[in-house]
N, C-alpha and C positions, 0 to 999 in steps of 0.2 A: 113098535121101534122103540129103542131105552130113551127115557126122557131125563134132562140131570138137570134141579136146580142151579140157576148161575150165585155162584156163590158171592157175597156181598163185596162191594168196594171196602177195600183196606182190608179186608178179612187174610190175617195170614196162611199157609200152609202149614199143614197140622204138624211136617215135621221138620221147618223152617224154626234156627233159633229165632228163642223169644227178642225181640227188639232189635232185628239187624235193621242193613241198611234201606234194602227196599222199602220194607213196613213203614218206616222211620221218615225216609228223606224224600226217595224217588217219585215222580209227578206220577198222580192216580192213572193218569193212562198208560206209560210205561210200564206199570206194575207186574199186571196179567205177562208181558212178556220176557220179564226181565225173572220172573219165577219160574216159567218155563223154562228158561235159561243157567236155573238153578244159582243164578246170581244172589239168592237170601241164602244161598248153604256153599261157602263159599272152597269146603272144603276138596270136593271132588276138582275143583280148580287147582288147589294144593299138591293133588295127588295126580296130577296129569302134569304141573310143570315138574315135579320134584326128578321124575327120572331124565328130563332135560337137563337139572341142574347136573344130574349125576354124570351123564356124558359128557356135556363140554370141562367138567372139571378133571373125568378119566383122561380124557384127549390131551389137555392139556397139564397132565402127570409129563407125558412124551415128550412134549416140543414146548412145553411154558404157556403164560397167557399172555394176551395181547388186547389191544382195542377190541377186534375185531368180535371178542368173546365177552364184551361187556354189552355190543349190539346181538349178540347170541340170546346174551341171558336175558335182557329185556324183551326182545322180538317174542321170547319162548313163553315171557309170561303174557305178553299178549295175548299170543296165539294159542295157550294152554286154554284164556280165557273164552277168545271166540272159539275153538275147537270143541270145548267142552261145554258151553252154551249149544250149537250145532248138534252135537252128538244129542245132547238131555233131551234138543226136539225132536230130532226124529226118532228114539227112545219115545217118549211120550206119547207118539203121532202114533206108533206102532202097537203100545200098550193101555190104550187109552181105554180100551173095554176092562181088562187086568185091575186097572186103574181104580177105577170106578165098581169094581167087587172091594179092595184093601179099606182097611179101615185108614192106616197110612197113610194115601196114597190116593183115595178120593175127591180130596179139597184139590188138587192139584189143577191147572188151570183148562186144562182139556174134559178131563170127566166132569169138571163141576160147572163147565161152559161157562168160564170165564175168556175161554179163545177158542174160535171158530178153527176148525181144521185145513181148510185153504189158509186162516191166515198165518197159523202154525208153519206150515210149508213156504210161505214167503220169507217169514222171519230164520228160519233156518236156511235159507236159502242166502239172505244178508250177510249173516253169521260166516258161512262159508267162503262169501266170494273179498270180506274182508279178510280172515285168516289166508287169503288165497296171495292177495296181494303181499304180505308178511312173508309167507313161505318161496315165492318168486326173490325176494331177496338175495335168497342163500346161493350155493352150487349146484350145478344142474342133479349130481346126483341125492344130495336131499331133496332137490323138489322133485326127482321122481320115486322116494323113498315116502315121502310126505303124500304124493298121490293115488300112491300102493296103499296107505293106512285106511283110506275110503273104504274100500271092501272089508275089513275090522269093523270099522264105525258102520256100515249099513247091517250086517250079519249079525253084529254083539243082540240086540233087540229081541231076535227070534232064535237062541240059545238056547234060553229057558226050556221054550217049547219041543226040541228036541235031542238033549243032553241035559244031564244032570252035573256037568261040570262049564256051566253058563259063565262060572267067573276066570273059567281059561281063558278065555274069548276076549270077558272084560282086560285080562292081561296081557294080551297080547295084541289088544290096541290101545291099553292106556300107558303101557314100557316103550312104545314102537319113538316117543320121543328121546329115548335114549340112545338108537342107533342112529336116531336121524341128527340129532346134536353132534356127536361124536363125529358124523358123515361130515355137518356142516363145518367142521373144524377141522377134522384132518384131511379130507380128500376121500377116504376111501372110509366100506368097513372091514374092521379087522375084531382079530378071537376077544381083544379083550372087550370092545360094545357089542358082541354077541353072550359075551357071559355074564355081563351087566341085563343087558334085555330078560334073559333068565331069571336074576336074580328080582327083577322084577316083577317078572311073572310070578314067582312066588311069593313075595309080597302081597300081590294083590290078591291070591289065593287064600295067605292068611288073613289080609283086613277084611276081603267084602266077605268069606263065609261068614266071621262074624259079623258084618251088616244084616248078612240075610236070616241069621237065626230072629231077627226083628220082626220079621213077615211070617216064619217054617207058618204057622197055624190057616194063617189065611192061605198061604201057597198049597199046604195039605188041601186044602177045599176046595180052590180050582184047578189045582192040577201044575200048577208052576213047580218046576225042578230045580234046584239049587242044590253045592255040597250040603248044605245046612243041612236040608233034609236026608242026604245019601250018608251024611259022619253019625247022625243023630248023636245017640249016648258016645259018640268015640269023635266026638269034635273036638276034643283036647286032645286028643293024642296027634292028630291029624295038623293043630294050629302047631305043636311045637315041632314037626316037623315042616311043617311052612317055613318057620324060623330059621330053622337050621340050612335047610337047601338054599334059603335067602341069604345066611352069612357066607357059608361058603363058596356060592357062586360071585360074590358080591369080590370076596377074601382073589378069587381065580381072575375076577375082571382087574384088580390093582396089579398080579402077579405076571397078566399076561402084560400087562400097560409097562411092564418092565419098570416100576418101580424098585427102588436102592435105596438103601441109606435111612437116614432123616426123614424125609417123604414116604420112605414104605412104614414109617414107624407110625409114623403122625395119619396115613392113611387104615392101616388097621386099628389104629384106636380110636377112630370114628367106626368102623364096622364095629367095634366093642360097644361103643357108645349106642347106635343102633340097637344092638341084640339085647343089651341094658332095660333101652325105653322099650324094646316087645317085653320082654321075660315081666317087667311094671307090671305092663298091661294083662299080663295074663293072670299074676296073681290078682287085679283087681275085679276080674271079667267074670259075670254071672251069667251064663250064655241061656237061661232063662230070666230071666230079665233083658226085657226091652230098649232101658233107661240107660242099664248098664252098657249094655251091647252097642248100643250110637255113641255113649260118651267113650267107649274104648279105643273105636274105630276114627271116631275123631281127631285122636290124641296119635295117631300113625302120621298125621301134619307134622309133627315134632323131632320123630323120631324119625320121618326121611329126611328132613334139615339140619339134624345132628349127623348125620352120614355125609351129605351135602359140603358141610360145612368144612369140615376135617378134609373131604377130598380135595376143597379148594386151597387148604391152607399148604397142603401136604403139594398141588400142583405151587403155589407160591415160592415155595422153598426151593 
C-alpha cells in the first residue's frame, strides 16, 4: 500500500501562484479543501465562466440585455466556482495515484495525505448540491442541459487513460456553459450557440495543449496520454490551427446570431482582439519551458475576457 507523507499545514501546493488568498487568508482547517477545489488557482474558474459570458452576450445580440441577464452573469460566476471545485475534486479523487507520481501535482491534498478520499467525496457532493440550487433558478431547458453536463464531467478524468485527445473531453465539459447560458436567455438552443460551443472547444484544445506541455515528460513515464505528447514537435502547427478554428467558429456564431451594422462590427473587433492576444501568446511561448507554458496558459483569461467584453458592448448597442 502506497504511503504518503502529510503535507505540513500551511504549505502551498506546488503549482499554485505564490501569495494566493488561500495560503494567506483562509482559515487553516479550510485550506486543504479549498486547495482541492483549486480555489488557490482561479484561472480554471475563469476559463469555465468565460464561455457562459459569451453565451449570454451572444443571445443578447438577438434580443437585447435585460435584468435577468445580470442574474445570469452573477449566478454563472458562482456556479463556475462551485462546479469547477466539484469537478477538480472529482478529478483529484480519480487521479490521486497518478498525481502522486508527477512532480507538479504530488503536493495536492489527496496524494499528500492532507485530505482523505471519504472527506473529498463529501466535499465534492456539497459543492455540486450548492451549484444545483443555482441551476434550478433557470428555465427547464437549461436545467436539463446542466444535468446532462454531469456525464462529461464524470468522464473527463478517465479520458487521458484511453485517448490521446483528453483535451477534447475537457473542451466539451468546460464550454457547455456557452450553450446553457444561451438557452437560459433565449429558452432554446440555436445554431449560433452551437457554433460558439465549437469555438470554445477549439480554444480549450489550444490552451490545454499548452498546459499539458508542462507534464509531458512525467506523462510519458507513467503512460498518461495528451495532445502535447501526441503532437510532439508539431505542437506549434496544431496550436496555430486551433487559433484559426476558434476565430472562424466565433465569427460564424456572431453571423448566425443575425448581428448587423455597428453591433456586428464591434463583435468582430472583439474577435480580432481575442485572436491578437493568442498570437502574442504564441510569440512568447516556449513549449520546452514549463514556466513559459504555465504563464501563457494563464493569460487566456484575458484573451477570453476581451471577446466577452466586445460581445457585451455589441449586444448593448
